[in-house]
C-alpha positions in Angstrom: 0.0 0.0 0.0 1.3 3.4 -1.0 1.1 6.0 1.7 0.6 9.7 0.9 3.3 12.2 1.9 2.7 15.0 4.5 1.0 17.1 1.8 -1.4 14.3 0.8 0.4 13.4 -2.4 0.9 9.8 -3.5 4.0 9.3 -5.7 4.0 6.4 -8.1 6.9 5.2 -10.3 4.4 4.1 -12.9 0.7 3.6 -13.4 -1.8 3.2 -16.2 -3.6 6.5 -15.5 -3.3 8.9 -12.6 -7.0 9.7 -12.9 -7.8 6.0 -12.4 -5.5 5.8 -9.4 -7.1 8.9 -7.9 -10.6 7.5 -8.2 -9.5 4.4 -6.3 -8.5 6.7 -3.4 -11.3 9.3 -3.7 -12.8 8.1 -0.4 -9.6 8.7 1.5 -9.6 12.3 2.7 -5.8 12.1 3.4 -5.1 11.8 -0.3 -5.0 15.1 -2.2 -3.3 14.0 -5.4 -1.6 11.2 -7.3 1.6 11.8 -9.3 3.3 9.3 -11.5 6.8 9.3 -13.1 5.3 7.5 -16.1 1.8 6.6 -17.4 1.3 3.6 -19.6 -2.3 4.5 -20.6 -2.6 8.2 -20.0 -5.7 9.7 -21.6 -7.0 13.0 -22.7 -10.4 14.3 -23.7 -12.7 12.0 -25.8 -10.6 9.0 -25.0 -7.4 10.2 -26.8 -4.1 8.8 -25.6 -1.8 11.2 -23.8 1.9 10.6 -24.5 3.6 10.2 -21.1 7.3 9.5 -21.6 9.2 8.9 -18.3 11.1 12.0 -17.0 9.6 14.3 -19.6 6.5 15.6 -17.9 4.3 16.1 -14.9 1.5 13.5 -14.8 -0.7 14.6 -11.9 -4.3 14.1 -10.8 -5.8 16.3 -8.2 -8.8 15.2 -6.1 -10.7 18.4 -6.2 -13.5 17.7 -3.7 -15.3 20.9 -4.7 -17.2 23.0 -2.1 -19.5 24.4 -4.8 -22.4 22.7 -6.5 -22.1 20.4 -9.5 -23.9 23.0 -11.5 -20.8 25.1 -11.2 -18.5 22.3 -12.2 -17.4 24.1 -15.3 -15.1 26.1 -13.0 -12.8 23.2 -12.5 -11.3 23.0 -16.1 -11.0 26.8 -16.2 -9.2 27.1 -12.9 -6.9 24.2 -13.7 -6.0 25.9 -17.0 -5.3 29.1 -15.1 -3.1 27.3 -12.5 -1.0 25.7 -15.3 -0.7 29.0 -17.2 0.5 30.7 -14.0 3.1 28.0 -13.5 4.3 28.2 -17.1 4.4 32.0 -17.0 6.5 31.9 -13.9 8.9 29.6 -15.7 9.3 32.2 -18.4 6.9 30.9 -21.1 4.2 32.8 -22.9 1.2 30.4 -22.9 -2.3 30.9 -24.3 -5.4 29.0 -23.4 -7.8 27.3 -25.8 -11.2 26.9 -24.2 -11.8 25.4 -21.8 -8.5 24.1 -20.6 -5.8 23.4 -23.2 -2.6 25.2 -22.6 -0.6 26.1 -25.7 2.6 28.0 -26.5 2.5 29.2 -30.1 1.3 26.3 -32.2 2.4 23.6 -29.7 0.3 22.1 -26.9 2.1 22.5 -23.6 -0.5 20.8 -21.3 -3.7 18.9 -21.5 -6.3 18.7 -18.7 -8.9 16.0 -18.2 -11.6 16.7 -15.6 -13.9 13.8 -14.6 -16.9 14.0 -12.3 -19.1 11.5 -10.6 -22.4 12.2 -8.9 -24.3 10.4 -6.2 -27.6 12.1 -5.6 -26.8 15.7 -4.5 -23.2 14.8 -3.7 -20.5 14.9 -6.3 -16.7 14.5 -6.6 -14.2 15.3 -9.3 -10.6 14.5 -10.3 -8.5 16.8 -12.5 -5.8 15.2 -14.5 -2.9 17.4 -15.7 -0.3 16.3 -18.3 2.3 19.1 -18.5 5.2 18.7 -20.9 8.3 19.8 -19.0 11.2 18.5 -21.1 11.3 17.4 -24.8 11.7 13.6 -25.1 15.1 12.6 -26.3 13.5 10.9 -29.3 11.2 13.8 -30.0 7.4 13.8 -30.1 5.3 11.2 -32.0 4.6 12.2 -35.6 1.6 14.4 -35.9 1.5 15.3 -32.2 1.5 19.1 -32.0 3.4 19.3 -28.7 5.9 21.6 -27.1 7.7 21.2 -23.8 8.6 23.9 -21.3 12.3 23.5 -21.8 11.9 24.7 -25.4 10.0 27.9 -24.5 11.1 28.9 -21.0 14.4 29.4 -19.2 13.4 28.1 -15.8 12.0 24.6 -16.0 11.1 23.0 -12.6 11.6 19.4 -11.8 8.4 17.3 -11.6 8.4 17.2 -7.8 8.7 20.9 -7.5 6.2 21.5 -10.3 3.7 19.2 -8.6 3.9 21.0 -5.3 3.6 24.4 -7.0 0.7 23.4 -9.2 -1.3 21.8 -6.3 -1.0 25.0 -4.3 -2.3 27.0 -7.2 -5.2 24.6 -7.8 -6.2 24.7 -4.1 -6.0 28.5 -4.0 -8.2 28.9 -7.1 -10.7 26.4 -5.8 -11.0 28.4 -2.6 -11.3 31.6 -4.6 -14.2 30.2 -6.6 -15.9 28.9 -3.5 -15.7 32.4 -1.9 -16.2 34.7 -4.8 -17.8 32.7 -7.7 -16.8 32.7 -11.3 -15.9 36.4 -11.8 -12.3 36.5 -10.6 -11.6 33.2 -12.4 -12.9 34.5 -15.7 -10.9 37.6 -15.3 -7.8 35.5 -14.7 -8.5 33.2 -17.6 -8.7 36.2 -19.8 -5.0 37.1 -19.2 -4.1 34.1 -21.3 -7.0 34.1 -23.7 -6.4 34.1 -27.5 -6.9 37.5 -29.2 -10.4 38.5 -30.0 -11.2 37.5 -33.5 -9.5 34.2 -33.3 -11.8 31.8 -35.2 -12.9 28.5 -33.5 -15.3 25.8 -34.7 -17.4 23.2 -33.0 -19.7 20.7 -34.8 -20.0 23.0 -37.8 -20.6 26.1 -35.8 -17.8 28.6 -36.5 -17.2 32.0 -35.0 -14.7 34.6 -33.8 -13.7 34.6 -30.2 -15.4 37.2 -28.0 -14.3 36.1 -24.5 -16.1 34.1 -21.8 -19.6 34.5 -20.5 -20.3 35.0 -16.8 -20.7 31.2 -16.3 -17.5 30.4 -18.1 -19.1 29.5 -21.5 -17.2 30.3 -24.6 -18.6 33.3 -26.6 -18.2 33.3 -30.4 -19.7 35.6 -33.0 -20.7 34.0 -36.3 -20.4 35.4 -39.8 -23.9 36.9 -39.5 -23.1 38.7 -36.3 -25.0 36.4 -34.0 -23.5 35.3 -30.7 -22.9 31.6 -30.1 -22.5 30.3 -26.5 -20.6 27.0 -26.1 -20.8 25.3 -22.7 -19.7 21.8 -23.4 -17.5 19.9 -25.8 -14.3 20.8 -27.6 -13.5 23.6 -30.0 -11.0 23.6 -32.8 -8.7 26.5 -33.8 -9.5 27.5 -37.4 -7.7 30.8 -37.9 -5.6 32.9 -35.6 -6.3 36.6 -35.3 -3.5 38.9 -36.4 -1.3 39.6 -33.5 2.2 40.6 -34.5 3.6 40.3 -30.9 2.4 36.8 -30.1 1.1 34.8 -33.2 -0.6 31.6 -32.4 
């Protein structure tokens, strides 16, 4: 049996998925997170595989245990993205966020976040898995994988242990902030790393230019006819970056 450290973190040399390991321990209040040196079956949104080479990344799942209702669960992916963006910015990178929680630098994906929730009547629980690319694998990234690691875009790359501790503090701080003050400060913070207004995204045939986030965290787009589109679930795809000579996507 693996015992959590004094901060409630379980450190594993290897596992299939840190999200799965976290769910196995969700009933234990002493466990705050699970971190693995390597995942053999890491996954992203919509069942995609997440490449998890040993020593190259931070593979962490946080047991969120939210103090707000499940109807506000959309705050979790947003706050996780903000926490990762803060960490990357502190390291010297210039990330941007693709709604709701993908963290990119330029045209490379720096981090992916997978939030999973389970409900039992009025009660609910959630785990937030973070895959953050810290160092470029010695053999490079798999073909067709639009990835970038922090060591390619930032001068101060933390080791996985330090990155995990830093990130968990940021996640807990943002959860407490949402519980106390609602969505408003979170949406304001997310906007610091938002793509430029006018960036074109698409979902299921609906295409529009980025306008920002709504009060509940929904993505706001404006279509070609000028009508506003609100997207609250699912995944959007970048179609066209807005002109931005300082930081092109």
